[in-house]
All heavy atoms as TSV, in Angstrom:
chain	resi	resn	atom	element	x	y	z
A	1	GLY	N	N	75.853	-13.131	83.984
A	1	GLY	CA	C	76.500	-12.359	85.005
A	1	GLY	C	C	77.118	-11.091	84.439
A	1	GLY	O	O	77.278	-10.931	83.235
A	2	TYR	N	N	77.461	-10.185	85.322
A	2	TYR	CA	C	78.050	-8.910	84.926
A	2	TYR	C	C	79.529	-9.084	84.619
A	2	TYR	O	O	80.259	-9.722	85.370
A	2	TYR	CB	C	77.870	-7.886	86.048
A	2	TYR	CG	C	78.572	-6.589	85.778
A	2	TYR	CD1	C	78.081	-5.703	84.834
A	2	TYR	CD2	C	79.745	-6.265	86.452
A	2	TYR	CE1	C	78.727	-4.519	84.576
A	2	TYR	CE2	C	80.400	-5.076	86.195
A	2	TYR	CZ	C	79.883	-4.198	85.258
A	2	TYR	OH	O	80.530	-3.030	85.006
A	3	ASP	N	N	79.966	-8.528	83.517
A	3	ASP	CA	C	81.375	-8.548	83.137
A	3	ASP	C	C	81.751	-7.133	82.710
A	3	ASP	O	O	81.283	-6.655	81.675
A	3	ASP	CB	C	81.602	-9.529	81.994
A	3	ASP	CG	C	83.074	-9.734	81.678
A	3	ASP	OD1	O	83.895	-8.853	82.030
A	3	ASP	OD2	O	83.400	-10.762	81.087
A	4	PRO	N	N	82.570	-6.412	83.477
A	4	PRO	CA	C	82.888	-5.018	83.152
A	4	PRO	C	C	83.622	-4.846	81.839
A	4	PRO	O	O	83.690	-3.746	81.306
A	4	PRO	CB	C	83.753	-4.574	84.329
A	4	PRO	CG	C	84.298	-5.824	84.909
A	4	PRO	CD	C	83.258	-6.887	84.656
A	5	ARG	N	N	84.173	-5.905	81.266
A	5	ARG	CA	C	84.864	-5.787	79.977
A	5	ARG	C	C	83.883	-5.636	78.822
A	5	ARG	O	O	84.257	-5.173	77.749
A	5	ARG	CB	C	85.749	-7.004	79.740
A	5	ARG	CG	C	86.853	-7.148	80.766
A	5	ARG	CD	C	87.634	-8.409	80.533
A	5	ARG	NE	N	86.733	-9.558	80.677
A	5	ARG	CZ	C	87.082	-10.812	80.414
A	5	ARG	NH1	N	88.291	-11.090	79.990
A	5	ARG	NH2	N	86.228	-11.791	80.587
A	6	ILE	N	N	82.622	-6.010	78.999
A	6	ILE	CA	C	81.648	-5.963	77.914
A	6	ILE	C	C	81.242	-4.531	77.593
A	6	ILE	O	O	81.147	-4.146	76.456
A	6	ILE	CB	C	80.420	-6.834	78.240
A	6	ILE	CG1	C	80.862	-8.287	78.311
A	6	ILE	CG2	C	79.330	-6.655	77.205
A	6	ILE	CD1	C	79.795	-9.232	78.758
A	7	TYR	N	N	80.996	-3.699	78.592
A	7	TYR	CA	C	80.582	-2.326	78.351
A	7	TYR	C	C	81.323	-1.415	79.305
A	7	TYR	O	O	81.185	-1.542	80.517
A	7	TYR	CB	C	79.074	-2.177	78.521
A	7	TYR	CG	C	78.595	-0.772	78.315
A	7	TYR	CD1	C	78.667	-0.171	77.072
A	7	TYR	CD2	C	78.100	-0.038	79.374
A	7	TYR	CE1	C	78.235	1.128	76.883
A	7	TYR	CE2	C	77.679	1.263	79.190
A	7	TYR	CZ	C	77.744	1.838	77.947
A	7	TYR	OH	O	77.342	3.128	77.763
A	8	ARG	N	N	82.123	-0.511	78.764
A	8	ARG	CA	C	82.943	0.357	79.595
A	8	ARG	C	C	82.153	1.500	80.200
A	8	ARG	O	O	82.475	1.982	81.272
A	8	ARG	CB	C	84.104	0.909	78.779
A	8	ARG	CG	C	85.104	-0.171	78.430
A	8	ARG	CD	C	86.228	0.308	77.590
A	8	ARG	NE	N	86.630	1.673	77.871
A	8	ARG	CZ	C	87.502	2.333	77.170
A	8	ARG	NH1	N	88.061	1.772	76.140
A	8	ARG	NH2	N	87.837	3.570	77.470
A	9	GLY	N	N	81.160	2.014	79.506
A	9	GLY	CA	C	80.303	3.052	80.049
A	9	GLY	C	C	80.914	4.435	80.115
A	9	GLY	O	O	80.439	5.273	80.864
A	10	ASP	N	N	81.974	4.718	79.345
A	10	ASP	CA	C	82.557	6.057	79.332
A	10	ASP	C	C	81.587	7.051	78.698
A	10	ASP	O	O	80.782	6.701	77.844
A	10	ASP	CB	C	83.858	6.076	78.528
A	10	ASP	CG	C	84.968	5.282	79.186
A	10	ASP	OD1	O	84.858	5.035	80.407
A	10	ASP	OD2	O	85.928	4.910	78.490
A	11	SER	N	N	81.688	8.309	79.113
A	11	SER	CA	C	80.871	9.341	78.482
A	11	SER	C	C	81.496	9.712	77.139
A	11	SER	O	O	82.674	9.456	76.889
A	11	SER	CB	C	80.787	10.569	79.383
A	11	SER	OG	O	82.070	11.128	79.556
A	12	TYR	N	N	80.691	10.308	76.277
A	12	TYR	CA	C	81.189	10.721	74.973
A	12	TYR	C	C	80.400	11.925	74.494
A	12	TYR	O	O	79.326	12.219	75.005
A	12	TYR	CB	C	81.112	9.576	73.950
A	12	TYR	CG	C	79.719	9.119	73.641
A	12	TYR	CD1	C	79.028	9.659	72.567
A	12	TYR	CD2	C	79.094	8.150	74.404
A	12	TYR	CE1	C	77.741	9.247	72.275
A	12	TYR	CE2	C	77.807	7.732	74.119
A	12	TYR	CZ	C	77.138	8.277	73.053
A	12	TYR	OH	O	75.865	7.868	72.766
A	13	GLY	N	N	80.945	12.627	73.523
A	13	GLY	CA	C	80.259	13.771	72.936
A	13	GLY	C	C	80.098	13.571	71.441
A	13	GLY	O	O	80.996	13.069	70.769
A	14	ASN	N	N	78.939	13.969	70.946
A	14	ASN	CA	C	78.656	13.823	69.520
A	14	ASN	C	C	77.962	15.094	69.054
A	14	ASN	O	O	76.831	15.360	69.443
A	14	ASN	CB	C	77.783	12.596	69.270
A	14	ASN	CG	C	77.609	12.318	67.794
A	14	ASN	OD1	O	78.357	12.815	66.964
A	14	ASN	ND2	N	76.627	11.512	67.452
A	15	LEU	N	N	78.641	15.886	68.249
A	15	LEU	CA	C	78.086	17.141	67.756
A	15	LEU	C	C	77.788	16.999	66.276
A	15	LEU	O	O	78.663	16.633	65.485
A	15	LEU	CB	C	79.085	18.282	67.991
A	15	LEU	CG	C	78.660	19.669	67.530
A	15	LEU	CD1	C	77.410	20.120	68.280
A	15	LEU	CD2	C	79.794	20.652	67.758
A	16	LEU	N	N	76.526	17.268	65.898
A	16	LEU	CA	C	76.092	17.197	64.509
A	16	LEU	C	C	75.589	18.572	64.095
A	16	LEU	O	O	75.018	19.293	64.923
A	16	LEU	CB	C	74.952	16.190	64.352
A	16	LEU	CG	C	75.275	14.777	64.799
A	16	LEU	CD1	C	74.496	14.461	66.046
A	16	LEU	CD2	C	74.970	13.815	63.716
A	17	ALA	N	N	75.776	18.934	62.827
A	17	ALA	CA	C	75.295	20.218	62.320
A	17	ALA	C	C	74.834	20.051	60.874
A	17	ALA	O	O	75.381	19.241	60.133
A	17	ALA	CB	C	76.403	21.262	62.398
A	18	ARG	N	N	73.822	20.829	60.519
A	18	ARG	CA	C	73.325	20.810	59.138
A	18	ARG	C	C	72.730	22.179	58.844
A	18	ARG	O	O	72.029	22.749	59.661
A	18	ARG	CB	C	72.251	19.741	58.962
A	18	ARG	CG	C	71.672	19.694	57.559
A	18	ARG	CD	C	70.608	18.614	57.424
A	18	ARG	NE	N	71.107	17.301	57.759
A	18	ARG	CZ	C	71.673	16.449	56.901
A	18	ARG	NH1	N	71.794	16.793	55.642
A	18	ARG	NH2	N	72.088	15.275	57.295
A	19	ILE	N	N	73.031	22.695	57.675
A	19	ILE	CA	C	72.431	23.943	57.220
A	19	ILE	C	C	72.091	23.758	55.748
A	19	ILE	O	O	72.838	23.119	55.004
A	19	ILE	CB	C	73.368	25.156	57.450
A	19	ILE	CG1	C	72.628	26.440	57.157
A	19	ILE	CG2	C	74.631	25.035	56.645
A	19	ILE	CD1	C	73.342	27.673	57.671
A	20	GLY	N	N	70.948	24.298	55.357
A	20	GLY	CA	C	70.525	24.068	53.984
A	20	GLY	C	C	69.768	25.227	53.394
A	20	GLY	O	O	69.404	26.185	54.074
A	21	LEU	N	N	69.532	25.111	52.109
A	21	LEU	CA	C	68.825	26.120	51.343
A	21	LEU	C	C	67.876	25.411	50.392
A	21	LEU	O	O	68.239	24.393	49.783
A	21	LEU	CB	C	69.844	26.963	50.550
A	21	LEU	CG	C	69.294	28.021	49.621
A	21	LEU	CD1	C	68.595	29.111	50.423
A	21	LEU	CD2	C	70.432	28.610	48.800
A	22	GLU	N	N	66.678	25.963	50.266
A	22	GLU	CA	C	65.692	25.399	49.351
A	22	GLU	C	C	65.223	26.509	48.417
A	22	GLU	O	O	64.834	27.587	48.875
A	22	GLU	CB	C	64.510	24.834	50.137
A	22	GLU	CG	C	63.581	24.010	49.306
A	22	GLU	CD	C	62.550	23.293	50.156
A	22	GLU	OE1	O	62.838	22.966	51.310
A	22	GLU	OE2	O	61.438	23.077	49.637
A	23	ALA	N	N	65.297	26.268	47.122
A	23	ALA	CA	C	64.884	27.252	46.124
A	23	ALA	C	C	64.188	26.526	44.987
A	23	ALA	O	O	64.820	25.729	44.287
A	23	ALA	CB	C	66.095	28.027	45.609
A	24	GLY	N	N	62.913	26.788	44.839
A	24	GLY	CA	C	62.142	26.112	43.793
A	24	GLY	C	C	62.140	24.614	44.031
A	24	GLY	O	O	61.776	24.144	45.097
A	25	ARG	N	N	62.562	23.869	43.033
A	25	ARG	CA	C	62.618	22.408	43.155
A	25	ARG	C	C	63.910	21.924	43.790
A	25	ARG	O	O	64.035	20.766	44.129
A	25	ARG	CB	C	62.477	21.777	41.766
A	25	ARG	CG	C	61.115	22.003	41.160
A	25	ARG	CD	C	60.996	21.453	39.762
A	25	ARG	NE	N	61.754	20.234	39.567
A	25	ARG	CZ	C	62.103	19.734	38.399
A	25	ARG	NH1	N	61.755	20.357	37.296
A	25	ARG	NH2	N	62.786	18.615	38.307
A	26	TRP	N	N	64.901	22.799	43.928
A	26	TRP	CA	C	66.213	22.414	44.443
A	26	TRP	C	C	66.286	22.504	45.957
A	26	TRP	O	O	65.754	23.414	46.565
A	26	TRP	CB	C	67.298	23.317	43.860
A	26	TRP	CG	C	67.579	23.013	42.425
A	26	TRP	CD1	C	66.956	23.550	41.325
A	26	TRP	CD2	C	68.529	22.088	41.935
A	26	TRP	NE1	N	67.470	23.014	40.186
A	26	TRP	CE2	C	68.449	22.109	40.524
A	26	TRP	CE3	C	69.451	21.240	42.531
A	26	TRP	CZ2	C	69.252	21.321	39.721
A	26	TRP	CZ3	C	70.260	20.463	41.730
A	26	TRP	CH2	C	70.147	20.503	40.338
A	27	ARG	N	N	67.007	21.569	46.529
A	27	ARG	CA	C	67.302	21.566	47.964
A	27	ARG	C	C	68.760	21.148	48.122
A	27	ARG	O	O	69.166	20.111	47.625
A	27	ARG	CB	C	66.391	20.577	48.689
A	27	ARG	CG	C	66.620	20.536	50.173
A	27	ARG	CD	C	65.728	19.526	50.842
A	27	ARG	NE	N	64.336	19.888	50.638
A	27	ARG	CZ	C	63.308	19.101	50.910
A	27	ARG	NH1	N	63.520	17.895	51.378
A	27	ARG	NH2	N	62.085	19.497	50.724
A	28	ILE	N	N	69.557	21.972	48.796
A	28	ILE	CA	C	70.968	21.663	49.012
A	28	ILE	C	C	71.311	21.941	50.473
A	28	ILE	O	O	70.805	22.883	51.070
A	28	ILE	CB	C	71.880	22.465	48.050
A	28	ILE	CG1	C	73.313	21.969	48.146
A	28	ILE	CG2	C	71.773	23.952	48.301
A	28	ILE	CD1	C	74.189	22.403	46.998
A	29	SER	N	N	72.125	21.078	51.039
A	29	SER	CA	C	72.521	21.266	52.430
A	29	SER	C	C	73.955	20.800	52.635
A	29	SER	O	O	74.465	19.958	51.905
A	29	SER	CB	C	71.586	20.515	53.377
A	29	SER	OG	O	71.615	19.131	53.122
A	30	VAL	N	N	74.593	21.389	53.623
A	30	VAL	CA	C	75.939	21.014	54.048
A	30	VAL	C	C	75.794	20.434	55.441
A	30	VAL	O	O	75.057	20.975	56.275
A	30	VAL	CB	C	76.871	22.246	54.067
A	30	VAL	CG1	C	78.242	21.869	54.572
A	30	VAL	CG2	C	76.947	22.877	52.692
A	31	PHE	N	N	76.461	19.322	55.708
A	31	PHE	CA	C	76.314	18.685	57.011
A	31	PHE	C	C	77.662	18.231	57.553
A	31	PHE	O	O	78.625	18.065	56.810
A	31	PHE	CB	C	75.360	17.486	56.926
A	31	PHE	CG	C	75.881	16.355	56.093
A	31	PHE	CD1	C	76.611	15.332	56.672
A	31	PHE	CD2	C	75.637	16.298	54.734
A	31	PHE	CE1	C	77.095	14.279	55.909
A	31	PHE	CE2	C	76.110	15.261	53.963
A	31	PHE	CZ	C	76.849	14.242	54.554
A	32	ALA	N	N	77.695	18.057	58.861
A	32	ALA	CA	C	78.875	17.519	59.530
A	32	ALA	C	C	78.395	16.642	60.679
A	32	ALA	O	O	77.465	16.997	61.400
A	32	ALA	CB	C	79.754	18.640	60.049
A	33	GLU	N	N	79.024	15.488	60.838
A	33	GLU	CA	C	78.700	14.557	61.917
A	33	GLU	C	C	79.953	14.289	62.731
A	33	GLU	O	O	81.051	14.243	62.188
A	33	GLU	CB	C	78.148	13.246	61.349
A	33	GLU	CG	C	76.873	13.427	60.549
A	33	GLU	CD	C	76.392	12.136	59.927
A	33	GLU	OE1	O	77.035	11.084	60.106
A	33	GLU	OE2	O	75.371	12.185	59.230
A	34	ASN	N	N	79.802	14.125	64.021
A	34	ASN	CA	C	80.901	13.883	64.963
A	34	ASN	C	C	81.989	14.950	64.817
A	34	ASN	O	O	83.165	14.644	64.670
A	34	ASN	CB	C	81.486	12.482	64.794
A	34	ASN	CG	C	82.380	12.083	65.953
A	34	ASN	OD1	O	82.451	12.769	66.965
A	34	ASN	ND2	N	83.085	10.985	65.800
A	35	LEU	N	N	81.583	16.210	64.883
A	35	LEU	CA	C	82.536	17.313	64.767
A	35	LEU	C	C	83.604	17.284	65.850
A	35	LEU	O	O	84.695	17.793	65.658
A	35	LEU	CB	C	81.791	18.647	64.828
A	35	LEU	CG	C	81.148	19.079	63.522
A	35	LEU	CD1	C	80.242	20.277	63.745
A	35	LEU	CD2	C	82.205	19.398	62.494
A	36	LEU	N	N	83.309	16.682	66.989
A	36	LEU	CA	C	84.276	16.607	68.077
A	36	LEU	C	C	85.331	15.526	67.838
A	36	LEU	O	O	86.338	15.469	68.542
A	36	LEU	CB	C	83.558	16.339	69.403
A	36	LEU	CG	C	82.489	17.364	69.788
A	36	LEU	CD1	C	81.767	16.924	71.046
A	36	LEU	CD2	C	83.103	18.737	69.949
A	37	GLY	N	N	85.099	14.652	66.870
A	37	GLY	CA	C	86.052	13.584	66.562
A	37	GLY	C	C	86.182	12.562	67.683
A	37	GLY	O	O	87.212	11.918	67.822
A	38	ASP	N	N	85.137	12.386	68.478
A	38	ASP	CA	C	85.171	11.465	69.620
A	38	ASP	C	C	85.255	10.021	69.136
A	38	ASP	O	O	84.504	9.604	68.269
A	38	ASP	CB	C	83.925	11.654	70.473
A	38	ASP	CG	C	84.057	11.058	71.849
A	38	ASP	OD1	O	84.716	10.010	71.995
A	38	ASP	OD2	O	83.494	11.647	72.792
A	39	GLU	N	N	86.189	9.261	69.683
A	39	GLU	CA	C	86.363	7.855	69.313
A	39	GLU	C	C	86.125	6.931	70.502
A	39	GLU	O	O	86.668	5.825	70.550
A	39	GLU	CB	C	87.766	7.639	68.745
A	39	GLU	CG	C	88.016	8.407	67.469
A	39	GLU	CD	C	89.421	8.229	66.930
A	39	GLU	OE1	O	90.251	7.583	67.597
A	39	GLU	OE2	O	89.681	8.746	65.830
A	40	SER	N	N	85.308	7.371	71.464
A	40	SER	CA	C	85.022	6.549	72.642
A	40	SER	C	C	84.375	5.235	72.241
A	40	SER	O	O	83.621	5.168	71.277
A	40	SER	CB	C	84.076	7.290	73.590
A	40	SER	OG	O	84.675	8.453	74.072
A	41	ILE	N	N	84.653	4.196	72.990
A	41	ILE	CA	C	84.054	2.890	72.735
A	41	ILE	C	C	82.652	2.872	73.341
A	41	ILE	O	O	82.469	3.148	74.522
A	41	ILE	CB	C	84.920	1.771	73.327
A	41	ILE	CG1	C	86.270	1.758	72.615
A	41	ILE	CG2	C	84.225	0.420	73.204
A	41	ILE	CD1	C	87.292	0.860	73.253
A	42	LEU	N	N	81.644	2.565	72.504
A	42	LEU	CA	C	80.258	2.530	72.950
A	42	LEU	C	C	79.826	1.122	73.333
A	42	LEU	O	O	78.905	0.943	74.119
A	42	LEU	CB	C	79.342	3.052	71.842
A	42	LEU	CG	C	79.664	4.442	71.300
A	42	LEU	CD1	C	78.713	4.782	70.184
A	42	LEU	CD2	C	79.630	5.470	72.397
A	43	PHE	N	N	80.472	0.127	72.744
A	43	PHE	CA	C	80.049	-1.259	72.949
A	43	PHE	C	C	81.233	-2.189	72.784
A	43	PHE	O	O	82.043	-2.011	71.880
A	43	PHE	CB	C	78.961	-1.620	71.926
A	43	PHE	CG	C	78.624	-3.079	71.879
A	43	PHE	CD1	C	77.766	-3.629	72.807
A	43	PHE	CD2	C	79.171	-3.896	70.911
A	43	PHE	CE1	C	77.467	-4.989	72.765
A	43	PHE	CE2	C	78.872	-5.245	70.852
A	43	PHE	CZ	C	78.017	-5.791	71.794
A	44	ASN	N	N	81.344	-3.164	73.655
A	44	ASN	CA	C	82.300	-4.268	73.515
A	44	ASN	C	C	81.494	-5.555	73.401
A	44	ASN	O	O	80.519	-5.738	74.131
A	44	ASN	CB	C	83.203	-4.392	74.744
A	44	ASN	CG	C	84.256	-3.331	74.817
A	44	ASN	OD1	O	84.744	-2.868	73.817
A	44	ASN	ND2	N	84.609	-2.934	76.017
A	45	SER	N	N	81.901	-6.452	72.516
A	45	SER	CA	C	81.187	-7.720	72.391
A	45	SER	C	C	81.493	-8.612	73.592
A	45	SER	O	O	82.475	-8.421	74.299
A	45	SER	CB	C	81.569	-8.434	71.102
A	45	SER	OG	O	82.891	-8.915	71.189
A	46	ALA	N	N	80.644	-9.593	73.795
A	46	ALA	CA	C	80.828	-10.545	74.890
A	46	ALA	C	C	81.823	-11.640	74.520
A	46	ALA	O	O	82.191	-12.438	75.364
A	46	ALA	CB	C	79.488	-11.167	75.265
A	47	GLU	N	N	82.268	-11.647	73.267
A	47	GLU	CA	C	83.253	-12.633	72.824
A	47	GLU	C	C	84.639	-12.013	72.926
A	47	GLU	O	O	84.831	-10.860	72.551
A	47	GLU	CB	C	82.982	-13.036	71.380
A	47	GLU	CG	C	81.614	-13.651	71.180
A	47	GLU	CD	C	81.330	-13.846	69.711
A	47	GLU	OE1	O	82.067	-14.624	69.075
A	47	GLU	OE2	O	80.391	-13.229	69.213
A	48	PHE	N	N	85.596	-12.774	73.435
A	48	PHE	CA	C	86.934	-12.239	73.628
A	48	PHE	C	C	87.970	-13.056	72.864
A	48	PHE	O	O	87.802	-14.243	72.645
A	48	PHE	CB	C	87.293	-12.233	75.124
A	48	PHE	CG	C	86.375	-11.379	75.927
A	48	PHE	CD1	C	85.317	-11.937	76.630
A	48	PHE	CD2	C	86.551	-10.003	75.970
A	48	PHE	CE1	C	84.459	-11.146	77.362
A	48	PHE	CE2	C	85.700	-9.210	76.702
A	48	PHE	CZ	C	84.644	-9.772	77.406
A	49	VAL	N	N	89.055	-12.393	72.459
A	49	VAL	CA	C	90.177	-13.069	71.817
A	49	VAL	C	C	90.851	-13.921	72.890
A	49	VAL	O	O	91.244	-13.393	73.928
A	49	VAL	CB	C	91.167	-12.043	71.220
A	49	VAL	CG1	C	92.351	-12.747	70.599
A	49	VAL	CG2	C	90.460	-11.144	70.215
A	50	PRO	N	N	90.954	-15.213	72.685
A	50	PRO	CA	C	91.472	-16.100	73.735
A	50	PRO	C	C	92.855	-15.721	74.271
A	50	PRO	O	O	93.083	-15.758	75.466
A	50	PRO	CB	C	91.510	-17.477	73.066
A	50	PRO	CG	C	90.567	-17.387	71.924
A	50	PRO	CD	C	90.581	-15.967	71.487
A	51	VAL	N	N	93.771	-15.342	73.419
A	51	VAL	CA	C	95.146	-15.083	73.846
A	51	VAL	C	C	95.265	-13.787	74.646
A	51	VAL	O	O	95.917	-13.737	75.680
A	51	VAL	CB	C	96.091	-15.039	72.617
A	51	VAL	CG1	C	97.505	-14.691	73.028
A	51	VAL	CG2	C	96.059	-16.371	71.888
A	52	THR	N	N	94.597	-12.718	74.183
A	52	THR	CA	C	94.765	-11.411	74.816
A	52	THR	C	C	93.640	-11.041	75.779
A	52	THR	O	O	93.814	-10.171	76.618
A	52	THR	CB	C	94.858	-10.309	73.747
A	52	THR	OG1	O	93.632	-10.266	73.020
A	52	THR	CG2	C	96.023	-10.548	72.808
A	53	GLY	N	N	92.467	-11.641	75.624
A	53	GLY	CA	C	91.327	-11.299	76.471
A	53	GLY	C	C	90.658	-9.995	76.084
A	53	GLY	O	O	89.804	-9.484	76.792
A	54	THR	N	N	91.027	-9.429	74.929
A	54	THR	CA	C	90.397	-8.198	74.461
A	54	THR	C	C	89.112	-8.535	73.712
A	54	THR	O	O	88.969	-9.634	73.172
A	54	THR	CB	C	91.343	-7.401	73.532
A	54	THR	OG1	O	91.706	-8.233	72.428
A	54	THR	CG2	C	92.590	-6.952	74.269
A	55	PRO	N	N	88.159	-7.591	73.654
A	55	PRO	CA	C	86.903	-7.861	72.944
A	55	PRO	C	C	87.135	-8.147	71.468
A	55	PRO	O	O	88.004	-7.535	70.838
A	55	PRO	CB	C	86.113	-6.571	73.117
A	55	PRO	CG	C	86.733	-5.893	74.274
A	55	PRO	CD	C	88.166	-6.286	74.284
A	56	LEU	N	N	86.351	-9.073	70.937
A	56	LEU	CA	C	86.454	-9.430	69.527
A	56	LEU	C	C	85.936	-8.303	68.640
A	56	LEU	O	O	86.468	-8.041	67.570
A	56	LEU	CB	C	85.669	-10.713	69.272
A	56	LEU	CG	C	85.775	-11.342	67.899
A	56	LEU	CD1	C	87.224	-11.674	67.578
A	56	LEU	CD2	C	84.923	-12.590	67.830
A	57	ARG	N	N	84.869	-7.612	69.086
A	57	ARG	CA	C	84.291	-6.508	68.324
A	57	ARG	C	C	84.038	-5.331	69.254
A	57	ARG	O	O	83.680	-5.514	70.413
A	57	ARG	CB	C	82.969	-6.923	67.694
A	57	ARG	CG	C	83.117	-7.862	66.533
A	57	ARG	CD	C	81.767	-8.285	66.079
A	57	ARG	NE	N	81.197	-9.119	67.145
A	57	ARG	CZ	C	80.534	-10.235	66.944
A	57	ARG	NH1	N	80.307	-10.641	65.751
A	57	ARG	NH2	N	80.087	-10.946	67.949
A	58	GLN	N	N	84.198	-4.137	68.705
A	58	GLN	CA	C	83.881	-2.924	69.438
A	58	GLN	C	C	83.138	-1.980	68.507
A	58	GLN	O	O	83.323	-2.024	67.296
A	58	GLN	CB	C	85.143	-2.226	69.944
A	58	GLN	CG	C	85.876	-3.031	70.983
A	58	GLN	CD	C	87.106	-2.310	71.489
A	58	GLN	OE1	O	87.796	-1.655	70.732
A	58	GLN	NE2	N	87.362	-2.448	72.777
A	59	MET	N	N	82.305	-1.112	69.077
A	59	MET	CA	C	81.568	-0.137	68.285
A	59	MET	C	C	81.899	1.252	68.796
A	59	MET	O	O	81.931	1.480	70.004
A	59	MET	CB	C	80.065	-0.384	68.395
A	59	MET	CG	C	79.241	0.528	67.515
A	59	MET	SD	S	77.480	0.150	67.579
A	59	MET	CE	C	77.044	0.886	69.124
A	60	THR	N	N	82.169	2.167	67.877
A	60	THR	CA	C	82.423	3.561	68.202
A	60	THR	C	C	81.483	4.433	67.383
A	60	THR	O	O	80.742	3.937	66.535
A	60	THR	CB	C	83.881	3.961	67.882
A	60	THR	OG1	O	84.082	3.824	66.484
A	60	THR	CG2	C	84.871	3.090	68.622
A	61	LEU	N	N	81.541	5.733	67.613
A	61	LEU	CA	C	80.789	6.656	66.774
A	61	LEU	C	C	81.371	6.631	65.360
A	61	LEU	O	O	82.534	6.282	65.159
A	61	LEU	CB	C	80.900	8.075	67.319
A	61	LEU	CG	C	80.210	8.346	68.647
A	61	LEU	CD1	C	80.575	9.737	69.139
A	61	LEU	CD2	C	78.709	8.220	68.509
A	62	ARG	N	N	80.574	7.035	64.403
A	62	ARG	CA	C	81.060	7.173	63.034
A	62	ARG	C	C	82.173	8.222	63.035
A	62	ARG	O	O	82.078	9.230	63.737
A	62	ARG	CB	C	79.913	7.645	62.141
A	62	ARG	CG	C	80.332	7.945	60.717
A	62	ARG	CD	C	79.184	8.509	59.948
A	62	ARG	NE	N	78.254	7.437	59.655
A	62	ARG	CZ	C	77.359	7.482	58.704
A	62	ARG	NH1	N	77.232	8.553	57.965
A	62	ARG	NH2	N	76.564	6.481	58.477
A	63	PRO	N	N	83.231	8.036	62.268
A	63	PRO	CA	C	84.294	9.039	62.214
A	63	PRO	C	C	83.750	10.397	61.750
A	63	PRO	O	O	82.677	10.460	61.146
A	63	PRO	CB	C	85.262	8.491	61.170
A	63	PRO	CG	C	84.945	7.045	61.062
A	63	PRO	CD	C	83.505	6.890	61.422
A	64	ARG	N	N	84.490	11.452	62.023
A	64	ARG	CA	C	84.058	12.789	61.589
A	64	ARG	C	C	83.736	12.729	60.102
A	64	ARG	O	O	84.513	12.255	59.283
A	64	ARG	CB	C	85.157	13.808	61.844
A	64	ARG	CG	C	84.739	15.226	61.475
A	64	ARG	CD	C	85.835	16.227	61.743
A	64	ARG	NE	N	86.124	16.276	63.174
A	64	ARG	CZ	C	87.328	16.061	63.692
A	64	ARG	NH1	N	88.346	15.766	62.919
A	64	ARG	NH2	N	87.517	16.129	64.993
A	65	THR	N	N	82.536	13.180	59.750
A	65	THR	CA	C	82.049	13.118	58.377
A	65	THR	C	C	81.519	14.483	57.988
A	65	THR	O	O	80.695	15.057	58.699
A	65	THR	CB	C	80.917	12.080	58.245
A	65	THR	OG1	O	81.384	10.826	58.757
A	65	THR	CG2	C	80.465	11.902	56.827
A	66	ILE	N	N	81.980	15.029	56.863
A	66	ILE	CA	C	81.520	16.323	56.362
A	66	ILE	C	C	81.121	16.116	54.917
A	66	ILE	O	O	81.824	15.454	54.154
A	66	ILE	CB	C	82.630	17.381	56.475
A	66	ILE	CG1	C	83.034	17.540	57.945
A	66	ILE	CG2	C	82.187	18.709	55.873
A	66	ILE	CD1	C	84.239	18.389	58.177
A	67	GLY	N	N	79.962	16.672	54.539
A	67	GLY	CA	C	79.513	16.455	53.172
A	67	GLY	C	C	78.473	17.443	52.704
A	67	GLY	O	O	78.028	18.322	53.444
A	68	ILE	N	N	78.078	17.274	51.462
A	68	ILE	CA	C	77.057	18.104	50.821
A	68	ILE	C	C	75.989	17.169	50.279
A	68	ILE	O	O	76.297	16.130	49.700
A	68	ILE	CB	C	77.648	18.922	49.652
A	68	ILE	CG1	C	78.725	19.870	50.180
A	68	ILE	CG2	C	76.567	19.687	48.927
A	68	ILE	CD1	C	79.482	20.598	49.078
A	69	ARG	N	N	74.739	17.552	50.462
A	69	ARG	CA	C	73.637	16.768	49.930
A	69	ARG	C	C	72.785	17.675	49.045
A	69	ARG	O	O	72.460	18.798	49.431
A	69	ARG	CB	C	72.792	16.215	51.075
A	69	ARG	CG	C	71.599	15.417	50.590
A	69	ARG	CD	C	70.927	14.706	51.704
A	69	ARG	NE	N	71.849	13.650	52.157
A	69	ARG	CZ	C	71.747	13.037	53.311
A	69	ARG	NH1	N	70.808	13.362	54.159
A	69	ARG	NH2	N	72.584	12.082	53.643
A	70	ALA	N	N	72.430	17.192	47.873
A	70	ALA	CA	C	71.599	17.957	46.960
A	70	ALA	C	C	70.465	17.068	46.468
A	70	ALA	O	O	70.635	15.867	46.292
A	70	ALA	CB	C	72.421	18.458	45.781
A	71	ALA	N	N	69.308	17.686	46.258
A	71	ALA	CA	C	68.147	16.930	45.790
A	71	ALA	C	C	67.261	17.819	44.927
A	71	ALA	O	O	67.229	19.040	45.097
A	71	ALA	CB	C	67.350	16.400	46.974
A	72	ILE	N	N	66.561	17.175	44.005
A	72	ILE	CA	C	65.569	17.869	43.180
A	72	ILE	C	C	64.239	17.195	43.433
A	72	ILE	O	O	64.107	15.988	43.314
A	72	ILE	CB	C	65.911	17.774	41.675
A	72	ILE	CG1	C	67.281	18.380	41.399
A	72	ILE	CG2	C	64.848	18.456	40.838
A	72	ILE	CD1	C	67.752	18.190	39.964
A	73	ARG	N	N	63.242	18.003	43.775
A	73	ARG	CA	C	61.893	17.438	43.975
A	73	ARG	C	C	61.183	17.299	42.645
A	73	ARG	O	O	61.367	18.107	41.739
A	73	ARG	CB	C	61.074	18.344	44.880
A	73	ARG	CG	C	61.544	18.318	46.301
A	73	ARG	CD	C	60.611	19.046	47.191
A	73	ARG	NE	N	60.471	20.425	46.696
A	73	ARG	CZ	C	59.989	21.414	47.404
A	73	ARG	NH1	N	59.591	21.209	48.628
A	73	ARG	NH2	N	59.891	22.622	46.906
A	74	HIS	N	N	60.379	16.281	42.525
A	74	HIS	CA	C	59.615	16.038	41.291
A	74	HIS	C	C	58.339	16.806	41.311
A	74	HIS	O	O	57.698	17.025	42.225
A	74	HIS	CB	C	59.313	14.561	41.154
A	74	HIS	CG	C	60.534	13.745	40.899
A	74	HIS	ND1	N	61.752	13.986	41.481
A	74	HIS	CD2	C	60.730	12.673	40.111
A	74	HIS	CE1	C	62.623	13.099	41.079
A	74	HIS	NE2	N	62.029	12.277	40.241
């Protein structure tokens, strides 16, 4: 049966960006994930904490992540 506590269905925003440079064998890029810092709940488990009735597990977007990636081709 349908249980509205399992999935809230709120909208969310997720902005990702990546820029890179390739020179010879080298490849380097700078990236950012979840630039908006959205923490909306995407999923609630069907299992609930007996005392509070809140979901046992929830899933959100990955926290804002910024980094550099470098690689050398063989």
